[in-house]
Residue, then its C-alpha position, 0 to 999 in steps of 0.5 A: m167265650d168262643t172266637y166269633s163272640l169275642l171278635r163280634g164284641f170287638a167289632d161292635s165297640w172298639m172297631l167302631i171307635v177306630m173307624t170313626l177316628f180314621f174317618v174324622g182324620v181323613v176329613f181333617w187331612a183333606w180340609r186342612p188349610r195347607s192342602r189348598k195348593d195340592h187341590d188347586e194343582a190337581a184340579s188344573a192338571i188336565f189343562r197343564h199342556e193345553t198349548k202344546p203336547a206333553d213331552d214323551d219322556p216326563v223324567s227329562s222334562s221335569e229335570e229340565a224344568r228344575k234347571 
């Protein structure tokens, strides 16, 4: 059996299973209940500095916000 046939057989069987499981895992990860906060934050990120412009130095402003 040559290398091409071996790799083709692997891709036709096992890689299909691996890619299907990966797809199901990504879909489950995106729709998990705890990700609601992350999705809401990403959706409203463009409106975060609506009343005033953002600071030039995001590191110092995030450190001040924690204090």
